[in-house]
N, C-alpha and C positions, 0 to 999 in steps of 0.2 A: 611905313607899313610893310614894304617888301623886306626890309632888313629884319623887322621883328618876326615875320613869317619864316625867314631863313633860320634865325636863331631857334625858333620854336621847333622847326623841322629837324635841325641838328640835335637839339636836346631830346626830342622824341626818339630819334634813331639811336642816340647814345643809350638811353634807358632801355630800349628794345634790345640793343646789342648786349648789354649787361645781363638782362633777363635770359636772353638766349644762351649766353655762355654759362650762366648758373644752371640752366636746364640741361645743356648738352654735355658739359664737362664731366659730370659724374658718370654718365653713360659711356663717354669716350674712355674714361679711366677704367671702367669695368671691362670694356672690350679689350683694351690693351693689356690690362693685368691678367686677363684670362689666358694670355699667351706667354706669361712669364714662368720661369722655372721655379720650383720650390725655394731654391736659394735666393732668388730675386724677390720673391714674395715675403720671405721671412726676414729680409734685411741683411742677410749674410753678404749678398752681392747687391749693393745699392745702385739701382738704375731707375731712371724715370721711364724709359722705354724698354721693352723686352729686347734681349740681345739677339733672339732668333724666334722663328715661328714655332714655338713649342706647343705640340698638340697633346701632350700627356694629360693635361687637365680634362680635355674633352674625352679622351679614352677612359679616364677614371669615372666620368659621368656615365658612360655606357655600361660600366660594371655595377651600377646601382639600379634601382627600380624607376629611374627617371622616365623612361619611355612609357611605362605603365601609368605613372602619374600624369604624363602628358596626354595620353589617350583618355584617361578619366576626365581631365579638364576639358578636352575637346567635346566629349559626350555631354557633360553637364552644361557647358556654354551653349552648344548647339541646341540641346533640348530646351533649356530655359529661354533662349532667344526666340525660338520658333513658336513655342506655346504662348509666351508672354506677348509677342507681336500679334498673333492670331486673336487672342482675347482683347488686346488693346485696340486693335482695329475695329472690332465689333462694338466694344464699349465706347470708344471715342466717337464712332459714327452715331451711336445712340444718343450720347450727350450733345452732339452737335446738331442733330437733325430733329430730335423729338422733344416736345415739351410735356413734362409729366410732373405730378406732385412730388416735391422733394428733389427735383433735378439739380438745383443749385446746391442744396445741402449735401447730396450724395457726392457731388464733385468736390466740395470742400473737404469731405471726409476722406476721399481718395487722395487728395493732395496732402492733407494733414498726416496721413499714414506714413508719408515719406520723412516726417520730422522726428519720429521716435528713434532714439539711439538703438543701434543693433544689440547692444548688451541688454537693454531693457526687454527686448523681445525674445531673447535667447531661451529663457525658461519656458514661457508659454508655447513657443514653437517646438521646443524639445518634448514637452508633454503631448502636444498634438501629433508630432511625428511618431512618438512612441505608441500612442493610442492607435494610430493607423498601421502599426507594424512595419514602419519604413525606416527604422533606425539602422545605421550602418549600411545604407544602400544609396546608390547614385540617384535612384528615383526619388527618395525622400529628400535628398539635397536639392534636386531640381524643383520640387514642390516648394521648399523653403525659399529658394532664390526667386521663384516666380512671385512670391508674396511681396518681396520688397523691390522687384524690378517693375512690376505691373503699374504702380501709381504714376511713375514718371512717363512710362510709355503711353498710358491712357491720356495724360495731360498733353503730351506732344501731338498725338494723333487727333485728339479733339480740336486743338487749335489749328491744325492743318486742314481738317475738314471744314472748319468754319470759314476758312479763307477761299474755299471753292464755291462758286455761285450755285445756288439751288437750281437755277434754270437749266443747268446742264443735265441734272438728273431728270427733271420734268420732261425734257426733250426725249430722253431715253425711255421714260415711261410711255410716252406717246407712241414710240416705235415698237412697243411691246415688251420691253425689258422688265423683268421682276426687280424688286429692290436689291436683292443680293447680286443679281447680274449687273445692275447699274453700279453698285458699289465696286464690284470687281473690274468692270470694263471702263467706267466713266470717271468715278470718283478717285479710285486708288492710284491710277497712273500719275495725276498731278500731285498727289500726296506722297510720292515715292521718296522725296528728300526727307520727309518726316519719318518714314519707315526705316530708311538707312541710318539716320541719326539715332533713332531709338535703338537700332541694332548695335551701333558702335558703343553707346553708353551701357547697354546691357552686357555685352561681351566683356568690356573692360572691367565693369563692376564685378562680374562673376569670376573672371580670370584671376583677379588679384585678391579675392575674398579669403580670409583666413579663419575668422572666429567661428562661423557656422560649420565650415568644413572640418575644423579641428574638434568641434563639439559633437557632431552627429556621425562622424566616421571613425571607427576604431581599427578596422582591418587595413593592413598596410597596402594590400593590392587594390583597395578602393579609395585610397587617398588621392587628393588633387595636388596640383603642382605647388600651391602655396604651403600646404602642410608637408608635402614631400621634401621641399627644399629646407624647411625648418628642421626636418629629421637629419639632415646632413650636418647640422651643427652638433658637434660632440660635447660631452659633459666636461671633459678636461682639455681637449684639443680639437681643432677644426681644420679640415683640409680646405684652405681658402681658395686654392687654385680650382679645385673641383666645384666649389660653391659659386665662384665667379663664372666659370664656364657654363654651369647650369643656368645662372641668371641671364647670361647672354642668349642662350637657347630659348628661355621663357619669353624674353623680350621681343624676339624676331616676329612671331605671329601677330602680336599686338601692334607693332609698328607697321607691319604689312597691311593689316586690316584698316588701321587708322589712316595710313597713307592713301589707301585706295578710296576710302569713304570720307576723307576729311572735307571735301568740298560741300558735302551735305551738312556737316557740323558747322562749317563756316557760314552757310546760309542762315542757320538759326542764330548764330552769334551776331550776324549783321542785320538781324531784324526780319528774316524771311518768314517768320511765323507770326501770324496776326492773332492777338489774344482776344 
C-alpha cells in the first residue's frame, strides 16, 4: 500500500510539473524575448536568451498610447468591480436570507445568464448601449461588463452568505442593529473571501476582454489594453519587440493582484463555499 501511494504521489507531482511548465514557459519566453534586440527577434542573430538587457522595446512602448490604454483599463476594471460587487452583495444576501415567490427561479435565471456566448449578446447590448447614448464611452463599457460579471458574483456571494449562521444576525438585531448595519458589521467580514474571489474573477475577466471593447469603443484615446495591443499589430509588418514588451507590462498588474488574493480563490477551489 505504501509503495502504491509513493508511485501515485510521484505520478501526481510529475503531471503537476508538466502542467506548470506548460503554463510558465510561454510567459518566461515572452519576458526574455522582450529584452531581445530586433536582430535577435527577427532571426538574424539566433539566440535562445537575449545577449544583453536591451530596453529599446520598452522605450518603443512609451512612444505609443499604451499608458492611455492602461489607464482606461484600470478605470473600467475598477468601476466594473466596485459596482458589480456592491450589487452582488445586496442581491446575494437577498437570495440567501429571504424566501419569496420565484426565489429559486430568479437564481436559476441569474446563473443561466452566464451561459450565453458573448457573441450572441453583442448585438442586443450594442442596441441597448446606443439607445442609452453611451457608445464610445468608458461608462457604457462598464455597464456592459457589469451585465456579464454580475451573475457569477451574485452566485458566489449567495453561497458564502448561506454558510454564515443566521443566529449571528439575530444577535445583532437584539443589540439594536438594522439589517444593513448587521450585513456590514456581522455578515460581510466572514464572507470577505467570497468578496475577494469575486473581485479577482471580475478584474481578470474585464482586463483581458476584447470583443465588447472593440465593438463599443471607436476613439483611440478611449481604447482599453486588449484593443490597444491589437492596434500594435501592423497590416504588413509588426514590431514584435514592442508587442512583447507591452504584453509583459499588461501581465504584471494581473499577476500582482492574483498573487495577493490567490488564497481566497484557493479556498473556493478547495470547497470553502457551501452550496
